C-alpha positions as CSV (number, residue, x, y, z in Angstrom):
1,M,37.8,7.2,-58.9
2,T,36.8,10.3,-56.6
3,A,38.9,12.5,-54.8
4,P,38.5,12.2,-50.7
5,A,38.8,15.2,-48.5
6,F,40.6,13.8,-46.0
7,F,39.9,16.3,-43.1
8,S,35.7,17.6,-43.2
9,K,34.9,21.2,-43.8
10,P,34.7,23.2,-40.7
11,E,31.5,25.2,-39.7
12,P,31.5,28.2,-41.2
13,M,32.8,31.1,-38.6
14,T,32.4,34.7,-39.0
15,I,35.2,36.9,-39.4
16,A,34.8,39.0,-36.4
17,S,35.1,35.6,-34.4
18,L,38.5,34.5,-36.0
19,A,39.8,38.0,-35.0
20,E,38.8,38.1,-31.5
21,A,40.2,34.5,-31.1
22,T,43.6,35.8,-32.6
23,G,43.6,38.8,-31.8
24,A,43.8,40.5,-35.3
25,R,42.2,43.5,-35.9
26,L,39.5,44.1,-38.3
27,A,39.7,47.5,-41.2
28,D,37.1,50.1,-40.1
29,G,33.7,49.4,-41.9
30,A,34.9,46.0,-42.6
31,D,31.8,43.4,-42.7
32,G,32.3,41.3,-39.3
33,S,29.7,38.8,-40.4
34,V,31.2,37.3,-43.7
35,V,31.6,33.5,-42.8
36,V,34.5,31.4,-44.1
37,S,34.3,27.7,-43.8
38,S,38.0,26.9,-45.4
39,V,41.3,28.2,-46.1
40,A,43.5,28.3,-49.4
41,P,47.0,29.9,-50.7
42,L,46.6,33.6,-52.0
43,D,46.7,32.1,-55.8
44,A,44.2,29.7,-54.8
45,A,41.7,31.2,-53.0
46,R,37.6,31.3,-53.3
47,A,35.0,33.1,-52.0
48,G,34.2,31.2,-48.4
49,D,38.3,30.9,-48.1
50,L,40.6,32.2,-45.2
51,T,44.1,32.8,-46.4
52,F,47.6,34.7,-45.1
53,L,50.0,37.4,-46.3
54,E,53.4,38.0,-44.3
55,N,56.0,37.0,-47.1
56,T,56.9,40.0,-49.2
57,A,57.2,37.4,-52.6
58,Y,53.8,37.1,-53.0
59,V,52.2,41.2,-52.6
60,V,51.6,40.5,-56.2
61,Q,48.8,37.7,-55.6
62,A,47.4,40.3,-53.4
63,A,46.0,42.3,-55.9
64,S,44.2,39.3,-57.2
65,T,43.7,37.2,-54.8
66,E,39.6,35.9,-54.6
67,A,39.4,34.9,-50.5
68,S,36.9,36.6,-48.2
69,A,39.5,37.5,-46.0
70,C,43.3,37.9,-45.3
71,Y,45.0,38.0,-42.3
72,I,47.9,40.7,-43.8
73,A,50.7,43.4,-42.2
74,P,49.8,46.5,-41.8
75,K,52.8,47.5,-44.4
76,F,50.3,45.1,-46.8
77,V,46.8,46.2,-46.4
78,E,46.7,48.6,-49.4
79,K,47.9,45.7,-52.0
80,L,45.1,43.7,-51.1
81,R,42.5,43.3,-53.6
82,P,39.5,45.5,-53.0
83,G,36.6,43.3,-51.8
84,V,38.8,41.2,-49.1
85,I,38.2,41.9,-45.8
86,P,41.5,42.5,-44.2
87,L,42.6,41.1,-40.8
88,I,45.5,43.3,-39.5
89,S,47.9,41.3,-37.7
90,N,51.5,42.6,-36.6
91,E,52.0,38.2,-37.3
92,P,49.8,36.8,-39.9
93,Y,51.1,33.5,-40.5
94,R,50.8,32.9,-36.6
95,A,47.5,34.4,-36.4
96,Y,46.4,32.3,-39.5
97,A,47.4,29.5,-37.8
98,K,45.6,29.7,-34.8
99,A,42.4,30.4,-36.8
100,A,43.5,27.1,-39.5
101,A,43.7,25.2,-35.7
102,L,39.8,26.3,-35.1
103,L,38.7,25.6,-38.2
104,F,40.8,22.2,-38.7
105,P,41.1,20.7,-35.1
106,A,41.8,16.7,-36.4
107,S,44.3,18.2,-38.7
108,M,46.5,19.2,-35.7
109,K,47.5,15.6,-34.4
110,P,46.8,12.3,-34.8
111,T,43.6,10.7,-34.0
112,S,41.5,7.2,-34.1
113,M,41.7,6.9,-38.1
114,F,38.1,5.0,-37.2
115,G,36.8,8.1,-35.5
116,T,36.0,6.2,-32.6
117,S,36.5,6.8,-28.9
118,G,37.5,4.2,-25.9
119,I,39.1,1.2,-26.3
120,A,38.8,-0.8,-29.7
121,P,38.6,-4.0,-30.1
122,G,42.0,-5.7,-31.1
123,S,43.8,-3.6,-29.3
124,F,46.0,-5.2,-25.8
125,I,46.0,-3.9,-22.6
126,H,47.7,-5.6,-19.7
127,P,45.6,-6.3,-17.1
128,T,48.7,-3.5,-14.8
129,A,48.2,-1.1,-17.2
130,H,46.1,1.9,-16.0
131,L,44.4,4.3,-18.0
132,E,42.7,7.5,-17.1
133,E,39.2,8.5,-18.6
134,D,38.8,9.5,-22.2
135,V,41.7,7.6,-23.5
136,T,41.3,5.9,-26.8
137,V,43.1,2.8,-27.9
138,D,42.6,2.2,-32.4
139,P,43.1,-1.6,-33.2
140,G,46.3,-3.2,-32.8
141,A,48.1,-1.1,-30.6
142,V,49.4,-3.0,-28.0
143,I,49.9,-1.4,-23.9
144,G,52.5,-3.4,-21.9
145,P,52.0,-3.9,-18.0
146,G,52.6,-1.4,-15.7
147,A,52.2,1.4,-18.2
148,E,50.3,4.8,-17.5
149,I,48.4,6.5,-19.8
150,G,46.8,9.5,-18.8
151,A,43.4,11.4,-19.3
152,R,42.5,12.1,-22.8
153,S,45.4,10.8,-24.8
154,F,45.3,8.7,-28.5
155,I,47.1,5.7,-28.8
156,G,47.2,5.1,-32.3
157,A,47.1,1.5,-34.8
158,G,50.0,-0.8,-34.4
159,A,52.0,2.0,-31.4
160,V,53.6,-0.2,-28.8
161,I,53.5,1.2,-25.8
162,G,56.5,-0.9,-23.0
163,P,55.9,-1.4,-19.7
164,Q,56.3,1.3,-16.8
165,V,56.3,3.7,-19.3
166,R,53.9,6.3,-18.3
167,I,52.3,9.2,-20.9
168,G,50.7,12.0,-19.6
169,R,47.4,13.7,-20.4
170,G,46.2,15.0,-23.7
171,A,49.1,13.4,-25.8
172,S,49.2,11.9,-29.1
173,V,50.6,8.6,-29.8
174,G,50.6,7.8,-33.7
175,P,50.5,4.3,-35.8
176,G,52.9,2.8,-35.5
177,A,55.0,4.2,-33.0
178,T,57.2,2.2,-30.3
179,I,57.8,3.9,-27.0
180,Q,60.1,2.3,-24.0
181,N,61.6,3.1,-21.7
182,A,60.5,6.6,-21.1
183,L,58.2,9.2,-19.3
184,I,56.2,11.7,-21.6
185,G,54.3,14.5,-20.3
186,N,51.1,16.2,-21.5
187,R,49.8,17.3,-24.6
188,V,53.4,16.0,-26.2
189,I,52.5,14.4,-30.2
190,L,54.2,11.6,-31.4
191,H,53.5,10.9,-34.9
192,P,53.9,7.7,-36.9
193,G,56.7,5.6,-36.6
194,V,58.2,7.7,-33.9
195,R,61.1,4.9,-31.8
196,I,61.6,6.2,-28.3
197,G,63.6,4.7,-25.5
198,Q,65.6,1.9,-27.8
199,D,68.8,0.8,-26.9
200,G,71.3,3.7,-27.5
201,F,75.2,2.8,-30.0
202,G,77.0,2.1,-27.0
203,F,80.0,-0.1,-27.6
204,A,83.4,-0.4,-25.7
205,M,85.8,-0.6,-28.4
206,G,88.6,-2.8,-29.3
207,A,89.5,-6.2,-30.5
208,T,85.9,-7.1,-30.0
209,H,83.2,-4.2,-29.0
210,L,81.7,-4.7,-25.7
211,K,78.4,-3.7,-25.2
212,V,77.9,-1.0,-22.9
213,P,74.3,-1.5,-21.4
214,Q,71.9,1.4,-21.8
215,L,70.6,2.0,-18.4
216,G,69.2,5.5,-18.5
217,R,65.1,6.5,-19.7
218,V,64.2,8.8,-22.1
219,I,62.3,12.3,-20.4
220,I,60.2,14.1,-22.6
221,Q,58.5,17.1,-21.3
222,D,55.2,18.9,-21.6
223,D,53.9,20.1,-25.1
224,V,57.0,18.6,-27.3
225,E,56.2,17.7,-31.1
226,I,57.8,14.9,-32.5
227,G,57.7,14.0,-36.2
228,A,57.2,10.6,-38.2
229,N,60.2,8.5,-38.1
230,A,62.3,10.5,-35.7
231,T,64.8,8.1,-32.9
232,I,65.4,8.9,-29.6
233,D,67.8,6.4,-27.7
234,R,67.6,6.4,-24.2
235,G,70.3,7.0,-21.5
236,A,73.2,5.3,-21.2
237,T,74.1,5.6,-17.2
238,R,71.7,9.2,-17.4
239,D,68.7,9.8,-18.9
240,T,68.0,11.7,-22.6
241,V,65.7,14.8,-22.0
242,I,63.9,16.4,-24.7
243,G,62.4,20.1,-22.9
244,E,59.3,21.5,-22.8
245,G,57.8,23.0,-26.4
246,T,60.8,21.7,-28.5
247,K,59.5,20.8,-32.0
248,I,61.4,18.1,-33.7
249,D,60.9,17.1,-37.7
250,N,61.0,14.0,-39.1
251,L,63.7,11.7,-39.5
252,V,65.4,13.2,-36.8
253,Q,68.2,11.0,-34.3
254,I,68.8,11.8,-31.0
255,A,71.6,9.4,-29.3
256,H,72.2,8.7,-25.8
257,N,72.6,11.0,-23.2
258,V,71.7,14.4,-24.8
259,T,69.6,17.2,-23.4
260,V,67.5,19.3,-25.6
261,G,66.2,22.6,-23.8
262,R,62.7,24.1,-24.2
263,H,61.4,25.5,-27.5
264,C,64.0,24.4,-29.5
265,V,63.3,24.0,-33.5
266,I,65.5,20.6,-35.3
267,V,64.8,19.9,-38.5
268,A,64.6,17.0,-40.3
269,Q,67.3,14.4,-40.7
270,V,69.5,16.2,-37.9
271,G,71.8,13.9,-36.4
272,I,72.9,14.5,-32.6
273,S,75.7,12.6,-31.2
274,G,75.8,11.2,-27.8
275,S,76.2,13.5,-24.6
276,T,75.7,16.7,-26.2
277,T,73.6,19.5,-25.2
278,L,71.4,22.1,-26.5
279,E,70.7,24.8,-24.6
280,D,67.0,27.1,-24.7
281,Y,65.6,28.0,-28.1
282,V,68.5,26.7,-30.2
283,V,67.5,25.9,-33.8
284,V,69.6,23.0,-35.9
285,A,68.4,23.4,-39.8
286,G,67.8,20.2,-42.3
287,Q,70.8,17.3,-42.4
288,A,72.8,18.9,-39.7
289,G,75.1,16.7,-37.7
290,I,76.5,17.9,-34.2
291,T,79.1,15.6,-32.6
292,G,79.2,14.4,-28.9
293,H,79.8,16.0,-26.1
294,L,79.0,19.5,-27.0
295,R,77.6,22.3,-25.7
296,I,75.3,24.6,-28.0
297,G,74.7,27.5,-26.4
298,M,70.9,29.4,-26.0
299,G,69.5,30.8,-29.1
300,A,72.1,29.8,-31.3
301,Q,71.1,28.7,-34.8
302,I,73.2,25.7,-36.7
303,G,72.7,26.6,-40.5
304,A,71.4,23.4,-43.2
305,Q,74.5,20.7,-43.1
306,S,76.4,22.0,-41.3
307,G,79.1,19.8,-39.5
308,V,79.0,20.7,-35.9
309,M,83.0,19.8,-34.0
310,T,83.0,22.1,-31.4
311,D,80.8,24.2,-29.1
312,V,78.9,27.1,-29.8
313,E,78.5,29.8,-27.9
314,P,75.0,31.6,-26.8
315,G,73.3,33.5,-30.1
316,A,76.0,32.4,-32.1
317,R,75.1,31.5,-36.5
318,Y,77.0,28.7,-37.6
319,L,77.2,27.4,-41.0
320,G,79.1,25.0,-43.0
321,S,81.7,21.7,-42.6
322,P,83.5,21.6,-40.3
323,A,81.1,24.6,-38.8
324,K,82.0,27.8,-38.0
325,P,80.8,31.5,-37.4
326,A,78.3,32.0,-40.3
327,R,79.9,35.5,-41.3
328,Q,83.3,33.0,-41.5
329,A,82.1,30.7,-43.3
330,M,80.6,33.2,-46.2
331,R,83.5,35.0,-46.1
332,E,85.8,32.2,-47.3
333,V,83.6,30.7,-49.5
334,A,83.9,34.6,-51.4
335,A,87.4,34.8,-51.4
336,L,87.4,30.8,-52.4
337,A,85.1,31.6,-55.8
338,K,87.5,34.4,-56.1
339,L,90.5,32.3,-56.0
340,I,88.9,29.9,-58.4
341,G,87.9,32.7,-60.5
342,R,91.4,34.3,-60.8
343,G,92.6,31.2,-62.1
344,K,89.8,30.9,-64.7
345,S,91.7,34.1,-66.0
């Protein structure tokens, strides 16, 4: 069985053009006409490959890499094997990300699995839906009554866009995603299996649990990216909101009435309970859980597997379950280890 290459090799680009596009600096005397046509990690790179070095742990590999060029921080340039062209940057990983996106644009978001554009046979678009120019809809997708989809957007195979949903321009909806009761901004990326706008988990508890109507919407602002099989419930009496530029990993659950600020990062398997607010630039690491009706302050960081049960001040770092300031949590862990050690003696 042959092994397919899922992303076709791009047209080669010169080192000089990549340096200009990414804000990197060529070392004095470097040959900017050298071309690269692929990317690879330091230890696997060969001639024609582009690589990067930012983490000190991989400095030893810089001396033996066979890459043609390497994005690299100034302090590591002398560690690079002679013959490898350094692309000098204070943020080599970010510069590499820009370069890789130029070389492999199709890897950046879900695109048609058939490599085609336009409305595919086998899709269904309700007569009252409105699609702007250059929208691509793959087979099996369903676009409901009154839905509106902006120019240059993509709807993947088997995706379902519900009645009256609005999707902005340049958006990408992966295969099998479902969107209802939602307003989606420009350049939003929704990966396969995303669920947006379904019922929030609302019940008036009692001897029997009475379902509370969920009458709000989901608002997703521009440049948000949401990973595969993440779920964002619609609001109960107000909207669930995801702020501009926020990045959400796979398998994240965001409950009704949650507000997530701008440019937050929420990592896999995080759960955020109803009516909680994350201010701008919050980072929540994997498997953390946040209870309802809390406020997580601007720039706060929540460690992996933390259980957050109280408000968190802006800029704070919290760890543990129940979560507490990181230094306090680490002191408690150290003290406990010390006590256990004494007990053994």
